C-alpha positions as CSV (number, residue, x, y, z in Angstrom):
1,M,203.2,41.0,-16.2
2,S,201.2,42.1,-19.3
3,I,200.9,39.2,-21.4
4,T,201.1,41.1,-25.3
5,L,201.4,39.7,-28.8
6,E,203.7,41.1,-31.6
7,T,203.7,41.1,-35.4
8,P,205.3,42.9,-37.9
9,R,202.1,45.3,-37.5
10,M,200.0,44.9,-34.7
11,T,200.6,43.8,-31.0
12,L,198.0,42.0,-29.2
13,R,197.1,41.6,-25.2
14,P,193.7,40.9,-23.2
15,F,190.9,43.1,-22.5
16,Q,190.4,45.5,-19.8
17,A,187.3,47.0,-17.9
18,T,188.3,50.0,-20.1
19,D,188.0,48.5,-23.7
20,A,184.6,48.4,-23.7
21,P,184.5,51.9,-25.7
22,V,186.7,50.8,-29.0
23,L,184.7,47.9,-29.1
24,F,181.3,48.9,-29.4
25,T,182.9,51.1,-32.5
26,W,182.7,47.8,-34.6
27,V,181.1,44.8,-33.0
28,S,178.0,47.0,-33.5
29,D,179.0,47.5,-36.9
30,P,176.1,45.2,-39.0
31,E,178.8,44.9,-41.4
32,V,181.6,43.7,-39.3
33,M,179.2,41.3,-37.3
34,R,177.6,40.2,-40.2
35,F,179.0,36.4,-40.0
36,M,179.2,36.2,-36.8
37,P,177.4,33.7,-34.7
38,T,174.1,34.2,-33.4
39,V,174.9,33.8,-29.4
40,T,178.0,36.8,-29.9
41,G,176.6,38.5,-32.2
42,L,175.9,42.7,-33.2
43,D,176.2,44.5,-29.9
44,H,173.0,46.7,-29.9
45,S,173.8,48.5,-26.6
46,L,177.3,49.8,-24.6
47,E,176.4,47.7,-21.8
48,Q,175.9,44.8,-24.0
49,T,179.8,45.5,-25.4
50,V,181.1,46.1,-21.1
51,A,179.4,42.6,-20.3
52,R,180.6,41.3,-23.1
53,V,185.1,42.6,-22.5
54,A,183.9,41.4,-18.6
55,R,183.6,38.1,-20.0
56,Y,186.7,37.7,-22.2
57,M,188.7,39.6,-18.7
58,S,187.2,35.9,-16.8
59,Y,187.6,34.0,-20.3
60,Q,191.3,34.6,-20.0
61,E,191.3,34.7,-16.3
62,H,190.4,31.0,-16.5
63,Y,192.2,29.3,-19.2
64,G,195.2,32.1,-19.5
65,F,193.6,32.8,-23.5
66,S,190.4,34.7,-24.8
67,R,189.9,37.6,-27.5
68,W,192.2,39.6,-27.3
69,L,192.0,43.5,-28.5
70,I,194.5,44.0,-31.6
71,F,196.6,47.7,-31.6
72,D,197.8,49.1,-35.2
73,R,202.0,50.0,-34.1
74,E,202.5,52.4,-35.9
75,S,199.1,55.0,-34.7
76,G,198.8,53.0,-31.8
77,E,194.6,52.8,-32.5
78,A,192.6,49.7,-31.4
79,I,191.8,48.2,-34.8
80,G,190.0,44.6,-33.8
81,D,190.6,41.7,-31.8
82,A,191.0,37.8,-31.6
83,G,192.0,35.2,-29.9
84,L,191.2,31.6,-28.7
85,L,187.9,30.3,-27.2
86,K,186.5,26.5,-26.2
87,M,184.1,25.4,-28.5
88,N,180.4,24.8,-26.8
89,G,180.8,20.9,-25.3
90,T,183.4,19.6,-27.0
91,D,187.2,19.3,-26.5
92,E,188.3,22.2,-29.6
93,I,189.3,25.4,-29.2
94,E,188.8,27.7,-32.1
95,L,190.4,31.0,-32.9
96,G,188.7,33.9,-34.1
97,Y,189.4,37.3,-35.4
98,R,187.6,40.7,-36.6
99,F,188.7,44.0,-37.3
100,A,186.4,47.6,-37.7
101,K,186.5,48.5,-41.5
102,P,189.0,50.8,-42.0
103,W,191.5,47.7,-41.9
104,W,189.8,45.2,-44.0
105,G,191.9,43.6,-47.5
106,Q,195.3,44.7,-45.7
107,G,196.3,40.8,-44.5
108,R,196.3,41.8,-41.4
109,A,193.9,38.9,-40.0
110,T,196.5,36.5,-41.3
111,E,198.9,37.7,-39.5
112,V,197.8,38.1,-36.9
113,A,196.3,35.1,-37.1
114,A,199.1,33.1,-37.4
115,A,200.6,34.4,-34.4
116,W,198.0,33.0,-32.5
117,L,199.0,29.6,-34.4
118,E,202.2,30.0,-32.5
119,Y,201.1,31.2,-29.4
120,A,198.9,28.1,-29.3
121,F,201.4,26.0,-30.0
122,N,204.5,26.5,-29.2
123,T,203.4,28.7,-25.8
124,L,200.2,27.1,-24.3
125,N,200.7,23.5,-26.3
126,I,197.0,23.6,-27.3
127,P,197.3,19.6,-29.9
128,A,194.7,21.6,-32.3
129,I,193.5,24.5,-33.4
130,I,189.9,24.8,-35.3
131,A,187.8,28.1,-36.8
132,F,185.2,28.7,-38.8
133,A,183.2,31.2,-41.3
134,E,179.8,30.3,-43.0
135,P,179.9,29.3,-46.8
136,E,180.0,32.9,-48.3
137,N,182.4,34.2,-45.9
138,R,185.8,33.8,-48.6
139,A,187.8,36.3,-46.9
140,S,187.6,34.9,-43.9
141,I,187.7,31.1,-46.1
142,H,190.8,31.6,-47.2
143,V,193.0,33.0,-44.3
144,M,192.4,29.5,-42.9
145,E,194.1,27.9,-45.6
146,K,196.6,30.4,-45.6
147,L,197.3,29.7,-43.1
148,G,197.5,25.3,-43.7
149,M,193.9,24.5,-42.0
150,Q,192.4,22.1,-43.4
151,F,188.5,21.4,-43.8
152,L,187.1,19.1,-41.8
153,R,183.5,19.2,-41.9
154,M,180.8,21.8,-41.9
155,D,178.6,22.6,-38.9
156,A,175.7,24.0,-37.2
157,I,177.3,26.4,-34.6
158,S,174.9,28.8,-32.4
159,G,171.6,28.4,-35.6
160,K,174.2,29.0,-38.4
161,M,175.9,25.9,-41.2
162,E,179.8,26.8,-41.1
163,V,182.6,25.2,-42.6
164,V,185.5,24.1,-39.9
165,Y,189.2,24.3,-40.9
166,G,191.4,22.7,-38.2
167,I,195.5,22.6,-38.1
168,Q,197.4,20.6,-36.4
169,K,200.3,21.5,-33.7
170,P,203.4,21.2,-36.2
171,A,205.9,18.0,-35.3
172,S,208.8,20.4,-35.1
173,T,208.8,23.1,-32.5
174,G,209.2,25.5,-35.0
175,D,206.9,29.1,-36.4
176,V,203.0,28.2,-38.1
177,Q,204.3,30.5,-41.5
178,A,200.8,32.8,-42.7
């Protein structure tokens, strides 16, 4: 059985080995990857993206979550990736999202992030989620705030100072609203 998440405009699924070439189209784009941490930053070769996809697949198998590929429901085109990863050295689980440039500025990050929060809280039973961004990444910070995340701290993550926001699983089992 294949796991998927659905939003009004998008479908998400775990990565498959054959997804590396399409993922490479945006993880090799310096503008898309501008705010990504140095550990998982810009891919300079398809081989790096093949290794990235293999890590995501292994992570999915081990934890039951990872980064997933995002598809536009209308066109079927792969347009970005989003998902959950455990933060190194902590018990915190981080929500991340990124889109190919043609899909920026359409509210899709908020839509996808809200779906991931609902899945994390109601299906995976994760008690809290964090997200982080560089202070200059106002678009990502705006998404976190729209999701109801609260500023927690400034922290050095992979060599960059980041703002860290967080949200707790709601007391009720209702949906997280964007």
